[in-house]
MOPAC internal coordinates of N, CA, C and O (Angstrom, degrees):
PM7 1SCF
backbone

  N    0.0000 0     0.00 0     0.00 0    0    0    0
  C    1.4551 1     0.00 0     0.00 0    1    0    0
  C    1.5645 1   105.00 1     0.00 0    2    1    0
  O    1.2310 1   122.43 1   -46.04 1    3    2    1
  N    1.3771 1   112.95 1   133.96 1    3    2    1
  C    1.4798 1   116.12 1   176.51 1    5    3    2
  C    1.5468 1   106.46 1  -109.38 1    6    5    3
  O    1.2310 1   119.97 1   -14.18 1    7    6    5
  N    1.2365 1   117.66 1   165.82 1    7    6    5
  C    1.4616 1   123.67 1  -173.57 1    9    7    6
  C    1.5144 1   111.75 1   -53.05 1   10    9    7
  O    1.2310 1   118.05 1   132.29 1   11   10    9
  N    1.3428 1   121.32 1   -47.71 1   11   10    9
  C    1.4211 1   120.38 1   174.45 1   13   11   10
  C    1.4910 1   120.83 1   -55.30 1   14   13   11
  O    1.2310 1   120.99 1   160.20 1   15   14   13
  N    1.3591 1   115.71 1   -19.80 1   15   14   13
  C    1.4494 1   124.67 1  -179.73 1   17   15   14
  C    1.5612 1   108.80 1   -94.21 1   18   17   15
  O    1.2310 1   117.87 1   175.98 1   19   18   17
  N    1.3413 1   121.67 1    -4.02 1   19   18   17
  C    1.4382 1   121.59 1  -175.45 1   21   19   18
  C    1.5219 1   106.16 1   -94.42 1   22   21   19
  O    1.2310 1   120.26 1   -54.31 1   23   22   21
  N    1.3152 1   117.12 1   125.69 1   23   22   21
  C    1.4886 1   119.57 1   179.41 1   25   23   22
  C    1.6370 1   114.11 1   -67.45 1   26   25   23
  O    1.2310 1   121.12 1   -43.77 1   27   26   25
  N    1.2919 1   115.46 1   136.23 1   27   26   25
  C    1.4119 1   116.08 1   171.50 1   29   27   26
  C    1.5034 1   113.38 1   -51.83 1   30   29   27
  O    1.2310 1   121.94 1   -44.30 1   31   30   29
  N    1.3664 1   113.90 1   135.70 1   31   30   29
  C    1.5310 1   117.46 1   177.50 1   33   31   30
  C    1.5131 1   108.57 1   105.21 1   34   33   31
  O    1.2310 1   119.87 1   171.63 1   35   34   33
  N    1.3697 1   117.85 1    -8.37 1   35   34   33
  C    1.4772 1   122.03 1  -178.35 1   37   35   34
  C    1.4951 1   104.74 1   -86.79 1   38   37   35
  O    1.2310 1   122.57 1   -35.22 1   39   38   37
  N    1.3842 1   112.68 1   144.78 1   39   38   37
  C    1.4270 1   118.31 1   174.23 1   41   39   38
  C    1.5543 1   113.00 1   -75.94 1   42   41   39
  O    1.2310 1   118.24 1   -48.06 1   43   42   41
  N    1.3260 1   120.96 1   131.94 1   43   42   41
  C    1.4196 1   120.13 1  -169.58 1   45   43   42
  C    1.5767 1   106.24 1  -141.26 1   46   45   43
  O    1.2310 1   122.24 1   -15.19 1   47   46   45
  N    1.3837 1   113.32 1   164.81 1   47   46   45
  C    1.4306 1   120.81 1   165.56 1   49   47   46
  C    1.5084 1   102.62 1  -121.32 1   50   49   47
  O    1.2310 1   120.43 1   -45.95 1   51   50   49
  N    1.3801 1   116.78 1   134.05 1   51   50   49
  C    1.4140 1   122.22 1   178.47 1   53   51   50
  C    1.5319 1   107.59 1  -125.15 1   54   53   51
  O    1.2310 1   120.80 1   -55.59 1   55   54   53
  N    1.3103 1   116.08 1   124.41 1   55   54   53
  C    1.4009 1   119.29 1   173.76 1   57   55   54
  C    1.5404 1   110.02 1  -102.82 1   58   57   55
  O    1.2310 1   121.99 1   -48.85 1   59   58   57
  N    1.3761 1   113.80 1   131.15 1   59   58   57
  C    1.4640 1   115.65 1  -175.07 1   61   59   58
  C    1.5049 1   109.81 1  -143.69 1   62   61   59
  O    1.2310 1   123.09 1   -17.63 1   63   62   61
  N    1.3758 1   111.69 1   162.37 1   63   62   61
  C    1.5029 1   118.17 1  -178.86 1   65   63   62
  C    1.5656 1   110.84 1   -77.82 1   66   65   63
  O    1.2310 1   122.81 1   -41.48 1   67   66   65
  N    1.3632 1   112.22 1   138.52 1   67   66   65
  C    1.4689 1   117.75 1   167.78 1   69   67   66
  C    1.5197 1   103.68 1  -131.75 1   70   69   67
  O    1.2310 1   121.49 1    -9.37 1   71   70   69
  N    1.3031 1   114.75 1   170.63 1   71   70   69
  C    1.5080 1   118.74 1   178.77 1   73   71   70
  C    1.4903 1   109.49 1   -60.70 1   74   73   71
  O    1.2310 1   122.60 1   -58.63 1   75   74   73
  N    1.3452 1   112.63 1   121.37 1   75   74   73
  C    1.4666 1   117.29 1   179.52 1   77   75   74
  C    1.4644 1   115.74 1    94.94 1   78   77   75
  O    1.2310 1   118.18 1   177.91 1   79   78   77
  N    1.3458 1   121.07 1    -2.09 1   79   78   77
  C    1.4888 1   122.35 1   179.31 1   81   79   78
  C    1.5244 1   115.56 1   158.07 1   82   81   79
  O    1.2310 1   120.92 1    47.74 1   83   82   81
  N    1.2749 1   115.85 1  -132.26 1   83   82   81
  C    1.4527 1   123.43 1  -175.70 1   85   83   82
  C    1.4643 1   109.81 1  -137.52 1   86   85   83
  O    1.2310 1   119.82 1   -23.87 1   87   86   85
  N    1.3973 1   117.95 1   156.13 1   87   86   85
  C    1.4088 1   123.71 1   165.99 1   89   87   86
  C    1.5535 1   112.93 1  -145.27 1   90   89   87
  O    1.2310 1   120.56 1    -9.04 1   91   90   89
  N    1.2686 1   116.53 1   170.96 1   91   90   89
  C    1.4846 1   121.91 1  -178.47 1   93   91   90
  C    1.4839 1   114.87 1  -118.11 1   94   93   91
  O    1.2310 1   121.16 1   -36.90 1   95   94   93
  N    1.3190 1   115.39 1   143.10 1   95   94   93
  C    1.4721 1   118.15 1   170.43 1   97   95   94
  C    1.5356 1   105.49 1  -118.62 1   98   97   95
  O    1.2310 1   121.92 1   -54.61 1   99   98   97
  N    1.3937 1   113.93 1   125.39 1   99   98   97
  C    1.4288 1   119.75 1  -176.71 1  101   99   98
  C    1.5940 1   104.43 1  -116.74 1  102  101   99
  O    1.2310 1   121.16 1   -53.81 1  103  102  101
  N    1.2526 1   115.38 1   126.19 1  103  102  101
  C    1.4127 1   119.31 1  -178.32 1  105  103  102
  C    1.5172 1   111.56 1   165.68 1  106  105  103
  O    1.2310 1   121.63 1    25.21 1  107  106  105
  N    1.3908 1   114.49 1  -154.79 1  107  106  105
  C    1.5115 1   121.56 1  -176.29 1  109  107  106
  C    1.4647 1   108.57 1  -103.03 1  110  109  107
  O    1.2310 1   122.46 1   -50.18 1  111  110  109
  N    1.3104 1   112.90 1   129.82 1  111  110  109
  C    1.4999 1   117.84 1   172.24 1  113  111  110
  C    1.4624 1   110.59 1   -65.48 1  114  113  111
  O    1.2310 1   118.95 1   -62.75 1  115  114  113
  N    1.2897 1   119.61 1   117.25 1  115  114  113
  C    1.4762 1   120.34 1  -175.13 1  117  115  114
  C    1.5674 1   110.94 1  -107.72 1  118  117  115
  O    1.2310 1   118.89 1   159.44 1  119  118  117
  N    1.3390 1   119.71 1   -20.56 1  119  118  117
  C    1.5095 1   116.52 1   174.18 1  121  119  118
  C    1.5799 1   105.72 1  -165.37 1  122  121  119
  O    1.2310 1   121.37 1   -19.05 1  123  122  121
  N    1.2940 1   114.98 1   160.95 1  123  122  121
  C    1.4651 1   122.76 1  -179.40 1  125  123  122
  C    1.4310 1   107.00 1  -155.47 1  126  125  123
  O    1.2310 1   118.76 1   -41.73 1  127  126  125
  N    1.3215 1   119.98 1   138.27 1  127  126  125
  C    1.4640 1   126.21 1   167.43 1  129  127  126
  C    1.5245 1   113.07 1  -132.66 1  130  129  127
  O    1.2310 1   120.97 1    25.98 1  131  130  129
  N    1.3081 1   115.76 1  -154.02 1  131  130  129
  C    1.4720 1   114.42 1  -176.45 1  133  131  130
  C    1.4967 1   115.72 1   -82.07 1  134  133  131
  O    1.2310 1   121.04 1   169.21 1  135  134  133
  N    1.3629 1   115.61 1   -10.79 1  135  134  133
  C    1.5065 1   117.57 1  -177.54 1  137  135  134
  C    1.5674 1   112.89 1  -126.39 1  138  137  135
  O    1.2310 1   119.70 1   164.94 1  139  138  137
  N    1.3044 1   118.17 1   -15.06 1  139  138  137
  C    1.5226 1   117.48 1  -179.71 1  141  139  138
  C    1.5298 1   110.61 1  -157.03 1  142  141  139
  O    1.2310 1   122.55 1   -13.62 1  143  142  141
  N    1.3637 1   112.73 1   166.38 1  143  142  141
  C    1.3977 1   118.81 1   174.59 1  145  143  142
  C    1.4750 1   109.08 1  -133.11 1  146  145  143
  O    1.2310 1   118.67 1   -16.27 1  147  146  145
  N    1.3433 1   120.13 1   163.73 1  147  146  145
  C    1.4776 1   123.60 1   178.25 1  149  147  146
  C    1.5257 1   107.45 1  -124.02 1  150  149  147
  O    1.2310 1   121.68 1   -51.62 1  151  150  149
  N    1.3107 1   114.40 1   128.38 1  151  150  149
  C    1.4912 1   119.80 1   174.71 1  153  151  150
  C    1.4981 1   111.32 1  -116.80 1  154  153  151
  O    1.2310 1   119.73 1   -55.16 1  155  154  153
  N    1.3619 1   118.12 1   124.84 1  155  154  153
  C    1.3959 1   123.38 1   179.56 1  157  155  154
  C    1.5223 1   109.15 1   -81.59 1  158  157  155
  O    1.2310 1   117.98 1   -71.05 1  159  158  157
  N    1.3358 1   121.46 1   108.95 1  159  158  157
  C    1.4425 1   125.81 1  -177.81 1  161  159  158
  C    1.5936 1   109.60 1  -108.01 1  162  161  159
  O    1.2310 1   120.57 1    -6.55 1  163  162  161
  N    1.2409 1   116.51 1   173.45 1  163  162  161
  C    1.5107 1   120.72 1   176.85 1  165  163  162
  C    1.5583 1   112.79 1   -56.20 1  166  165  163
  O    1.2310 1   122.51 1   150.85 1  167  166  165
  N    1.4125 1   112.79 1   -29.15 1  167  166  165
  C    1.3979 1   116.29 1  -178.04 1  169  167  166
  C    1.5531 1   114.80 1   -92.21 1  170  169  167
  O    1.2310 1   122.12 1  -179.66 1  171  170  169
  N    1.3473 1   113.55 1     0.34 1  171  170  169
  C    1.4259 1   115.52 1  -179.15 1  173  171  170
  C    1.6161 1   109.75 1   126.56 1  174  173  171
  O    1.2310 1   120.50 1    16.35 1  175  174  173
  N    1.3117 1   116.65 1  -163.65 1  175  174  173
  C    1.3953 1   121.71 1  -176.59 1  177  175  174
  C    1.4936 1   111.05 1   -88.50 1  178  177  175
  O    1.2310 1   119.49 1   -49.12 1  179  178  177
  N    1.4022 1   118.59 1   130.88 1  179  178  177
  C    1.4095 1   125.79 1  -178.46 1  181  179  178
  C    1.5360 1   104.48 1  -108.78 1  182  181  179
  O    1.2310 1   116.11 1   -65.93 1  183  182  181
  N    1.3357 1   125.00 1   114.07 1  183  182  181
  C    1.4771 1   126.60 1   172.74 1  185  183  182
  C    1.4690 1   110.83 1   -95.00 1  186  185  183
  O    1.2310 1   118.17 1   -57.76 1  187  186  185
  N    1.3162 1   121.09 1   122.24 1  187  186  185
  C    1.4251 1   125.45 1  -162.28 1  189  187  186
  C    1.5479 1   104.47 1  -126.16 1  190  189  187
  O    1.2310 1   120.33 1   -52.15 1  191  190  189
  N    1.3683 1   116.98 1   127.85 1  191  190  189
  C    1.4982 1   116.81 1   175.98 1  193  191  190
  C    1.5564 1   107.79 1   -72.36 1  194  193  191
  O    1.2310 1   118.49 1   -45.35 1  195  194  193
  N    1.2160 1   120.48 1   134.65 1  195  194  193
  C    1.4937 1   126.32 1   177.48 1  197  195  194
  C    1.5688 1   109.02 1   -55.09 1  198  197  195
  O    1.2310 1   119.42 1   141.26 1  199  198  197
  N    1.2632 1   118.72 1   -38.74 1  199  198  197
  C    1.5197 1   121.72 1   177.86 1  201  199  198
  C    1.4919 1   110.39 1   -62.64 1  202  201  199
  O    1.2310 1   117.13 1   153.41 1  203  202  201
  N    1.3088 1   123.06 1   -26.59 1  203  202  201
  C    1.4276 1   122.38 1   179.32 1  205  203  202
  C    1.6045 1   113.81 1   -82.45 1  206  205  203
  O    1.2310 1   119.27 1   165.23 1  207  206  205
  N    1.2820 1   119.00 1   -14.77 1  207  206  205
  C    1.4152 1   124.24 1  -173.42 1  209  207  206
  C    1.5127 1   110.96 1   -73.91 1  210  209  207
  O    1.2310 1   120.32 1   -52.93 1  211  210  209
  N    1.3261 1   116.99 1   127.07 1  211  210  209
  C    1.4664 1   121.57 1   172.74 1  213  211  210
  C    1.4770 1   116.56 1  -105.45 1  214  213  211
  O    1.2310 1   121.92 1   160.82 1  215  214  213
  N    1.4338 1   113.93 1   -19.18 1  215  214  213
  C    1.4470 1   121.21 1  -175.68 1  217  215  214
  C    1.4832 1   108.41 1  -158.71 1  218  217  215
  O    1.2310 1   120.98 1   -44.70 1  219  218  217
  N    1.3413 1   115.73 1   135.30 1  219  218  217
  C    1.4819 1   119.19 1   170.44 1  221  219  218
  C    1.5046 1   104.81 1  -144.76 1  222  221  219
  O    1.2310 1   120.67 1   -39.46 1  223  222  221
  N    1.3442 1   116.33 1   140.54 1  223  222  221
  C    1.4666 1   122.55 1   177.63 1  225  223  222
  C    1.5687 1   109.23 1  -153.95 1  226  225  223
  O    1.2310 1   123.72 1   -19.98 1  227  226  225
  N    1.2981 1   110.46 1   160.02 1  227  226  225
  C    1.5186 1   114.73 1   177.06 1  229  227  226
  C    1.5312 1   107.68 1   -85.37 1  230  229  227
  O    1.2310 1   122.09 1   -30.01 1  231  230  229
  N    1.3946 1   113.60 1   149.99 1  231  230  229
  C    1.3803 1   118.08 1   176.78 1  233  231  230
  C    1.5565 1   109.02 1  -130.16 1  234  233  231
  O    1.2310 1   120.37 1   -19.98 1  235  234  233
  N    1.2996 1   116.89 1   160.02 1  235  234  233
  C    1.4909 1   118.63 1   179.90 1  237  235  234
  C    1.5183 1   113.07 1   -66.99 1  238  237  235
  O    1.2310 1   118.17 1   -14.87 1  239  238  237
  N    1.3379 1   121.09 1   165.13 1  239  238  237
  C    1.3781 1   120.71 1   171.62 1  241  239  238
  C    1.5578 1   113.88 1   -59.39 1  242  241  239
  O    1.2310 1   121.21 1   -22.90 1  243  242  241
  N    1.2983 1   115.29 1   157.10 1  243  242  241
  C    1.4647 1   118.60 1   179.76 1  245  243  242
  C    1.5658 1   109.21 1   -69.16 1  246  245  243
  O    1.2310 1   121.79 1   -31.19 1  247  246  245
  N    1.3435 1   114.19 1   148.81 1  247  246  245
  C    1.4746 1   119.08 1   179.53 1  249  247  246
  C    1.4790 1   109.38 1   -61.85 1  250  249  247
  O    1.2310 1   121.53 1   -23.50 1  251  250  249
  N    1.4286 1   114.68 1   156.50 1  251  250  249
  C    1.4112 1   117.27 1  -179.43 1  253  251  250
  C    1.6354 1   106.47 1   -76.30 1  254  253  251
  O    1.2310 1   122.05 1   -30.00 1  255  254  253
  N    1.3158 1   113.69 1   150.00 1  255  254  253
  C    1.4970 1   116.72 1   179.97 1  257  255  254
  C    1.4857 1   110.75 1   -58.84 1  258  257  255
  O    1.2310 1   123.03 1   -37.51 1  259  258  257
  N    1.2900 1   111.79 1   142.49 1  259  258  257
  C    1.4737 1   120.79 1   177.70 1  261  259  258
  C    1.5060 1   114.72 1   -75.58 1  262  261  259
  O    1.2310 1   119.00 1   -38.13 1  263  262  261
  N    1.3056 1   119.51 1   141.87 1  263  262  261
  C    1.4169 1   121.11 1  -178.82 1  265  263  262
  C    1.5681 1   106.83 1   -76.58 1  266  265  263
  O    1.2310 1   120.39 1   -31.39 1  267  266  265
  N    1.3146 1   116.86 1   148.61 1  267  266  265
  C    1.4481 1   118.51 1  -179.54 1  269  267  266
  C    1.6197 1   108.42 1   -71.80 1  270  269  267
  O    1.2310 1   122.36 1   -31.25 1  271  270  269
  N    1.3285 1   113.09 1   148.75 1  271  270  269
  C    1.4355 1   119.96 1  -177.80 1  273  271  270
  C    1.5190 1   107.35 1   -72.13 1  274  273  271
  O    1.2310 1   121.76 1   -40.01 1  275  274  273
  N    1.3800 1   114.23 1   139.99 1  275  274  273
  C    1.4379 1   122.38 1   175.98 1  277  275  274
  C    1.4473 1   109.96 1   -85.65 1  278  277  275
  O    1.2310 1   117.82 1   -43.01 1  279  278  277
  N    1.4009 1   121.75 1   136.99 1  279  278  277
  C    1.4323 1   119.82 1   172.62 1  281  279  278
  C    1.5314 1   111.41 1   -74.28 1  282  281  279
  O    1.2310 1   120.71 1   -31.91 1  283  282  281
  N    1.2900 1   116.25 1   148.09 1  283  282  281
  C    1.4070 1   123.31 1   177.52 1  285  283  282
  C    1.5642 1   108.04 1   -63.98 1  286  285  283
  O    1.2310 1   122.20 1   -34.96 1  287  286  285
  N    1.3455 1   113.40 1   145.04 1  287  286  285
  C    1.4719 1   119.89 1   178.37 1  289  287  286
  C    1.6019 1   110.13 1   -53.87 1  290  289  287
  O    1.2310 1   121.38 1   -47.22 1  291  290  289
  N    1.2647 1   114.96 1   132.78 1  291  290  289
  C    1.4517 1   119.57 1   175.01 1  293  291  290
  C    1.4762 1   116.47 1    95.16 1  294  293  291
  O    1.2310 1   120.47 1  -179.68 1  295  294  293
  N    1.3740 1   116.70 1     0.32 1  295  294  293
  C    1.4473 1   119.68 1   178.69 1  297  295  294
  C    1.5490 1   108.02 1  -100.03 1  298  297  295
  O    1.2310 1   121.09 1   -34.48 1  299  298  297
  N    1.3706 1   115.53 1   145.52 1  299  298  297
  C    1.5428 1   114.96 1  -179.64 1  301  299  298
  C    1.3123 1   114.03 1   -74.26 1  302  301  299
  O    1.2310 1   120.10 1   180.00 1  303  302  301

């Protein structure tokens, strides 16, 4: 599946070129046009030029938060 085939709103990981190498954006695809796409990550919106993308794929939803561990009875 390529980025143009992925529906807006889908959770994705996008690997793209930056100066000196590559980086990834993990989050929800919020928009896409002929030149760029926007991925909503934990750190905010990442706007990425389509020409810089080397890989894009769908990923499953994030895991549910873990419950805190309970202390054994009798410990302070």
